C-alpha positions in Angstrom: 106.1 77.9 102.3 106.3 81.5 101.0 103.9 84.1 102.3 102.8 86.5 99.6 101.2 89.7 100.7 98.8 91.5 98.4 97.5 95.1 99.0 94.6 96.2 96.7 92.6 99.2 96.1 89.8 100.1 93.7 87.9 103.3 93.3 85.4 105.1 91.0 84.9 108.8 90.7 81.2 109.4 90.9 80.1 106.0 92.2 79.3 104.9 89.6 81.8 106.6 87.4 85.2 106.2 85.9 87.1 103.5 87.8 90.6 102.2 88.4 92.3 99.4 90.3 95.7 99.0 91.8 97.7 96.3 93.6 101.1 95.7 95.2 102.5 92.2 95.8 105.2 91.6 98.4 107.3 88.7 99.7 109.3 89.3 102.9 108.9 93.0 102.4 110.3 93.0 98.9 108.0 94.4 96.2 107.5 91.7 93.5 105.0 93.5 91.4 102.7 96.5 91.2 100.1 97.5 88.7 97.3 99.9 88.2 94.8 100.2 85.4 91.7 102.1 84.2 88.7 99.7 84.2 85.9 102.0 82.8 82.7 103.0 84.5 81.9 101.1 87.6 81.0 101.4 91.3 83.6 101.5 94.1 82.6 98.0 95.2 83.1 96.6 91.7 86.5 98.3 91.5 87.5 96.8 94.9 86.6 93.3 93.7 88.3 93.8 90.3 91.5 94.9 92.1 91.5 91.7 94.2 90.9 89.5 91.2 93.7 91.1 89.2 96.0 90.7 92.1 95.2 87.1 92.7 95.7 86.3 89.0 99.1 88.1 89.1 100.1 86.3 92.4 99.5 82.9 90.9 102.9 82.9 89.4 104.6 83.4 92.7 103.4 80.2 94.4 102.8 80.7 98.1 100.3 81.3 100.8 98.4 84.5 100.2 97.5 87.3 102.6 95.2 89.9 101.1 94.9 93.4 102.6 92.2 95.9 101.6 90.4 98.9 103.2 87.1 97.6 101.8 85.3 96.2 104.8 82.5 95.0 102.6 84.7 93.0 100.2 86.9 91.5 103.0 83.9 90.5 105.1 82.2 88.9 102.1 85.4 87.0 101.1 85.8 85.8 104.7 82.1 84.6 104.7 81.1 87.0 107.4 78.6 88.9 105.1 76.4 87.4 102.4 76.8 88.7 98.8 73.3 89.9 98.0 73.9 92.1 94.9 74.0 90.1 91.6 76.8 92.1 90.0 79.0 91.6 93.1 78.1 87.9 93.4 79.6 87.3 90.0 82.9 89.0 91.0 82.9 87.3 94.4 82.6 83.9 92.7 85.5 84.7 90.3 87.6 85.7 93.3 86.7 82.5 95.1 87.7 80.5 92.0 91.0 82.3 92.0 91.4 81.4 95.7 91.4 77.7 94.7 94.7 78.1 92.9 96.5 78.7 96.3 97.1 76.5 99.3 95.7 79.1 101.6 94.3 82.6 101.3 93.6 84.9 104.2 91.9 88.3 104.2 92.5 91.3 106.4 90.7 94.6 106.5 93.1 97.4 107.2 92.7 101.1 107.6 93.3 103.7 104.9 96.3 104.8 106.9 98.2 101.6 106.1 101.3 102.6 104.2 100.8 100.1 101.4 97.1 100.8 101.1 98.0 104.5 100.7 100.5 103.5 97.9 97.7 101.5 96.1 95.3 104.4 96.6 97.8 106.9 95.1 98.3 104.5 92.1 94.5 104.4 91.6 94.3 108.2 91.7 97.2 108.7 89.4 95.6 106.4 86.9 92.3 108.2 87.1 94.0 111.6 86.9 95.9 110.4 83.7 92.7 109.1 82.0 90.3 111.9 83.0 
């Protein structure tokens, strides 16, 4: 079974403020897809979830087991069931991400530091998108 690795990042300037998302999708170290986009006004946490959802939707066409990497401890801990989702606006996004999970045989989540090379690439993509829009 193929292992697909997803690296996501989302951010807003102002929290809430103008937000953007980015993701990179790899298989065996080969970049399969990357994307970033402006998503309008939101919080950092909303942007993190929207990045994950967009990446899972994009990864559905690659068919494999998924490993998701993010520097958002809150989102990763919620997706792993370690933290409850208490905020209504995040619960909706959490449920959408969980629904996307069901399209894969297996999905694992990993919290990584901002120093991770692929998280840094996703972060740079988010910032380039926001710089371009603002």
